N, C-alpha and C positions, 0 to 999 in steps of 0.2 A: 091621512086625518088620524087613525089610531095610534100612530107613533108620535105626532105632534102630542096627542091628549096626554099620552104615557110621560113624555118628557116634560111636559108642561105640570104633571102632577109631582115629579121627582124633584123639580125645581122649587115647587110649593111646600114641599115636605122638608126641604134641607134646614130652611129658617126655623121650623118647629124643632126639629130634634138639637139644632145648636141652642135654641132658647131654652129646650128641656136641659141639656148638659150645664148650661149658665144656671139655671135655678138650682139644679143639684148642688153644684160647686160653690153657690151662694149659701144655699143652706147648711151645707157640710161646714163651710168656713164660720157660719152664725153658731152652730152647734159646739164647734172648737173653741169659740170665744166665751161662749156661756160657761162651758165646762172650766175653761182656765181661770174665770172670774169666781164662779162658785166652788170649786172644789177647796180652796183653802178655808173657805166658811164653813163648808160641810166638815171638813176634818176637825176644824175648830170645835161646832157644835157636838161631833160625836165623842171627842176627847174630854169635852166638859162633863159628859155624862159616864165617862168610865171613873170606876173608883178607882184608888191609888195601886191596887194591886193588879189592874190592868191598863195601866196609863201608858206603857210601851207596847201595847198589842196592837198588830196592824190590821185586825179584822174590821170589815166595813161597818160593824155595829157593834156596842158592847156588848158582851154575853150577859152582863147584869147590870143593867142601867141605873144610874143612881143620882140623887139631886145633892147627893153630900158637898159635892164643889160650889153648888150655889149657897148653900148654907154657910160654908165656910168663907166666901167671898162676903157676905153681909153680916158676919160675926163682928163684935165689938173690935176685934183685933185690928181689923182692916179698915175701919171706918168709911167703908167704900160708899155707903148711901150718902154721908156728907160729901164726900166726892162728886158724886153725880149731881147733887144741888150745886156745887158750886161751878161744876162745869156748865149745867143748865144756865144759872146765872148769867156768866161771862158770855154764853153764847148768845144768850137772848138781847143782852143789852148790846153786844157789838153788831149783830144784825140789825137791830132798831136802828141805833144811832147812823151805822155805816150807810144804811137805805135811806135814812130822811136828809142826811149829807149829800149823798151822790144822785139822788133823784133831781134835786134842784140844780145841782153842779151840770150834770148830765143834760138836762134840760136847756139850760143856758149854753153849753157848748155845742148844743146840736141846732139851736135856733137862732142865736145871736149871732151877729158879726162884728167882730171887733180884731185889732190888730193883734198879732201872736196866737191867735186861738190854736192853730195846728202844733206850735211849738210848746203851748200850755199843754194840750193833751198828750203829747210825748213824754213831757217833764212827769205828768202825773203816772204815766205807765212807766217810766225809768225808775220812779221811787220803788216801784215793786220788786225791780230787780236785784236790789242790794241782797247779798245774802246776810239772813237773820245772824248768824253767827259771827259776822264781822261788826255788827252794832251792838251786840248783846251785852259787851263789857261795859261800852259808855252809859247804856241803860241802865245798867246795874250801879254804876257810880252815880249816875243824876237820881234815881229813885232812893237810893241809900241816903243822898244828901238830903233829900225831901220829905224823908220818912215813909216813904210809899212801900217797904219792903212787908210781905204780907198781907197786901190788901188788894182788893179786887181792881183797883185801877191799874196797879201793875202788871196786868194781865190783858186788861182791856185795851187800854193805850196801844200797846205794840200790835194786838191783834188788827186794831183798827187801822194802823198806818200801813198793814199789808191788805186788809180788806178793802179799803175805801179806792185804790187804784183800779182792781178788779171791778168793783161795782160800778166806777164812773165809766171804764171802758165799754164795759156790756151794755149798760144803759143808753150811753151816747149812741152806740150804733143802733139801739132799739128804737130810739125816739128819731133818728136820721131817717128810718124807714117810713115814718108816718107823715102823711101829706101835708104841707102847712096850710092847705085849703080848709082844715078841720078848726084852727083857729080862727081863721079869717070868718069862715062862715058864722060860728060863733059869736063873734063881736060884731057881724052884720046883725044878728038876733039881739044884740043888746048887752052881751056879755063883757066884762073888761077882761084883760088879759089873765089876771088872777082866776076870775071864775072859769074862763075857757080851760085853763090848765087843771083846775080842780074838778070841773064837771063833765070834761069832754077828755082831756088828754089822759088822765091818771087813771080812769076806767079803762080806757082802750090799751093802756100800757101795763096792765095788771099782769099779763102773762109774763112779760118780761121782767117786770120787779119780783114777782113770785119766784122765778128760776134764780134771780140774783140773790133772794134771801135764802134759797136752799144752799146754795154754793157758799155763801158766808159762813152760814150756819154750821155746815159741815167743817169748813176750814176752822172755824173756832173750837168747836167740838173736840177736834183731832189735835188740837195744839199742844205741844210738849215742851220745847226747848224753853221758851219764857217762862212757863210756870215752874219748872225745875229749877230753874236760875233764881228766880224772883221770890218763891214762895217755899219756905222751910217748916211753917206750921202746918201739923196734917191736920187742922180744922180748916184750915183755908187751901188746902192742895186740891186740885180738881182730880177727876177720876184717871186720868192716862198718866198721872204721876204716881198716885197710890196704887195703880195696877202694877207699875214698875219696880214697887218696893215690898211686893208680897214675898213674904217669906215663909219657908216649911219649918219642920220640926227643929231643924240646926241650921246654922248658916251654911251648912254644905248641901242641903236638901232645897231643891227647886220646886215650888208647888206647882208644877205644870197645869194639873187638872184646874186648880182654883183660878190661875192665870187665864185659861181658855175660856172658864165660865165667866169671868169677868170681861173678857173679850166679846163675848157673845152679848152679855147685857147692853155692853157700850156700843155695839154694831147693830142690835137688833132693831132699836128705834130709828134710826139713818135707813135700814132698807124698808122698813115698813112705811116711813115717811115718802120715800122715794117711790114704792110701789103705789101708794094711793094717790100722788099727785103726778105720776108720770104724764099724763097727758097735758098738763099744764107745763111742765118742765119741757119737753118736746116741743109746743106750742110756742113757747118763749125761746128757746134755743134758735128755731127755725126763722121766727119773726125777726130776731136781733142779728141775723146773716152772719 
């Protein structure tokens, strides 16, 4: 009897040991991923605080932290503050317009039955697979003919063409997860289809819409190729383009400290936004399947 009891205990203990080793491995993997993702940002932050005399120092923290690089970034020479405003304008407009179009289009693709719906959804997705470098020259020719060079629409329209397919695909998957009984119950209670969509579906779809908005905003905020091709007026260039044109005391001097400081200024708002709304983002991605 005692032998059987001891054997049973060993059998019961083995899964717990395996589970503990699995937890250790999972935790170790997560730590490695976090370090891999955060190490470049940490080094960029530390380098932005180094004075020019310590910029190539390999210490984990500068011996004499300084904000001189941030002062240089926002100096009149770089026009970086105006670049941030331009980036914000383009990103906000792209996000709002893309969400407005994609929400209605995705709901129609998820709820309405019509011939060619699946093919249409594949076409929408396929449009995002064209490499931007392949269509940048025709866009430049058309925008030059239309007088759109050095305008906001020269950045907004191409950004929309690549943001919309992603938004439509993501939101279509999200709307498909919502039971159709929601609209049917609302219409039984006297709501029109439009009222059911506005009062029932949209509030429930908020996590997916919010997550899609964050993804679109980040993509528009980081866009570079279209802006550097279409915009040559320093007053209209976004922050990504201005950052690439930072110059030092001479043409052979690269201002690494100022570039790092500008990178921190551009990245920090996105990091804060994701950290503040991480629960909504995770909920939206999980609900969208």
